Every structure is written in structure tokens, then in C-alpha cells.
C-alpha positions in Angstrom: -0.1 -0.1 -0.1 2.9 2.3 0.8 4.2 1.9 -2.8 0.8 3.0 -4.2 0.9 6.2 -2.2 4.4 6.9 -3.3 3.6 6.3 -7.0 0.5 8.6 -6.7 2.5 11.4 -5.1 5.4 11.0 -7.7 2.7 11.2 -10.4 1.1 14.3 -9.0 4.4 16.1 -8.4 5.4 15.3 -12.0 2.1 16.7 -13.3 2.4 19.9 -11.2 6.0 20.3 -12.3 5.2 20.0 -15.9 2.2 22.3 -15.6 4.4 25.0 -13.7 7.2 25.0 -16.4 5.0 24.6 -19.6 2.2 27.2 -18.9 2.3 31.0 -19.1 -1.1 31.8 -17.3 -0.4 32.7 -13.7 -3.5 30.8 -12.4 -2.5 27.6 -14.1 1.1 28.0 -12.6 -0.4 28.6 -9.2 -2.6 25.5 -9.4 0.4 23.4 -10.4 2.4 24.5 -7.5 -0.5 23.6 -5.2 -0.6 20.2 -6.8 3.2 19.8 -6.1 2.7 20.8 -2.4 -0.3 18.3 -2.0 1.9 15.6 -3.6 4.5 16.3 -0.9 1.8 16.2 1.8 0.7 12.8 0.5 4.2 11.5 0.5 4.9 12.8 4.2 1.5 11.2 5.5 2.5 8.0 3.8 5.9 7.9 5.3 4.4 8.8 8.6 1.9 5.8 8.3 4.7 3.4 7.2 7.0 4.2 10.2 4.2 4.5 12.7 5.3 8.2 13.7 3.4 11.5 13.7 6.2 13.5 12.3 5.1 13.3 8.8 1.5 14.5 9.7 3.0 17.5 11.6 5.2 18.3 8.6 2.0 18.0 6.4 0.2 20.4 8.5 3.1 22.8 8.2 3.1 22.4 4.4 -0.7 23.2 4.4 0.0 26.4 6.4 2.7 27.5 3.9 0.2 26.8 1.1 -2.3 29.1 2.8 0.3 31.8 3.0 1.3 31.2 -0.6 -2.2 31.6 -1.7 -2.6 35.0 -0.1 0.6 36.2 -1.9 -0.6 34.8 -5.2 -3.9 36.4 -4.9 -2.2 39.8 -4.3 -0.1 39.1 -7.3 -3.2 38.3 -9.4 -4.9 41.5 -8.4 -1.8 43.7 -9.0 -1.1 42.2 -12.5 -4.6 42.4 -13.6 -5.1 45.9 -12.4 -2.0 47.1 -14.3 -2.2 45.1 -17.6 -5.7 43.6 -17.7 -4.2 40.2 -18.4 -2.6 37.3 -16.3 0.1 36.3 -18.6 3.4 35.9 -17.0 5.3 37.6 -19.8 3.9 40.9 -18.5 5.9 40.9 -15.2 8.8 42.7 -16.8 6.6 45.7 -17.3 6.0 45.9 -13.6 9.6 46.5 -12.8 10.6 50.0 -11.4 12.4 51.6 -14.3 13.9 54.3 -11.9 15.7 51.9 -9.8 19.5 52.2 -9.7 21.4 49.3 -11.2 
């Protein structure tokens, strides 16, 4: 059973990595990162169950808390990008740079 959860988490992480690297829409990238975090959580809980410890469950709760903080940051990024350019394409991030900054 442990092998099945490990294979599932590897597949989910791979799908998330492919989605994060190959897409340009920031919402798709965000969902792919969330998929990778969920895959890590599944792997931590399965390791915890296999070794009869609670460490993996505690780490999984920490990963969930990090994902919640990440969601707040991404939502702020969505709002900022959409207000400035009326699009959520990641190629527009260069236009948000401060041109008056010293190099």
C-alpha cells in the first residue's frame, strides 16, 4: 500500500512540475504549485503511516500552512497584475519593474 501512495505522489508532483514549467497563465502555474505541495503532503503522510510516527503528519500540516500563505501572496499578485495590464500572462511581469531603480 505504501508503494501505491508513493507512486501517486510522484505522479502528482510530476504533473504539477510539467504544468508549472510549460504554462504562461499565472493561475495555471499557481494550481500546479499547489498540486506539487499536495503531492509532498501525501508522501509525508504515507511515510508517517509506514514508520508509525506523527512527524510526517505534523510536517504535512506545516506544508498546508505554507500553502495558505502562498495563496494570499498569489492572490495579491493576481490583483496587481490584472489591475496594471488587464491580463494574467506571466510575460507581463517585466513591465511591473521599477524603471527608476538604480542598477
